[in-house]
N, C-alpha and C positions, 0 to 999 in steps of 0.2 A: 265572698265567702268561696272557698275553691268547690268546684264539682268535682270531687275526688272521694271514693269511698274509704272510710277509715280503715277497714279490715283489709280488703285485697289490694286497695290502691288503684281500681277502676276510675278511668277518667276519661275526658273527652276524645274522640277520634276525629280527624278530617276525612273528609270523602268529597265525592260530588253530587249536586243536582245536576239531574240530565232530563232536559226537557224534551218536548215531542221532536222537535228540529235537532236533537243531539246536542245542543249546545250545553258545555260543561261550564257551571259556575261552583265556586267552594262552598260548603257546608261543614258544620259539625254535628256529630252524632254524640249526644250527650248521655251518660247513665243514668238509670231509673234509680234516684236516691230517695231513701224514705228516712225519717227520724224515728228511731226505735230505742227501746229501753233495752239494754243487754246486759246481762249478767256474767261475771266474771268466771271461769271452768272452776276455780276453786271456790266458789262461794262468796258471798259478800254482797255489799249495796250493787243494784243495778245502776248502769251508766247510761246518760243518753249519746247516743251517737247517730250520725248519717253514715247509712250504709245503702248498699245497693240491694236491690230485690232478691237477687239470687243469693247473696251472703244472709240475709233474713231467714230464706228459706232452708238453706243449708244450716243454719244455727238452731231451727225449730226441728229438722229432722234429727241431729243428733243430741236434742235435750230430753 
């Protein structure tokens, strides 16, 4: 399953782990995804989606 938000498209980004001795090794920063029931804007049946917590927060603010 893809680690990607179904609303904004946010996905994993690459970066480095930096140890105390400053050795850089590759790592991935994953988005914080949750499964939520989201109703469409026009009304209707709620749909189950995997969205990031930022989109979840924004959708509850606008509702």
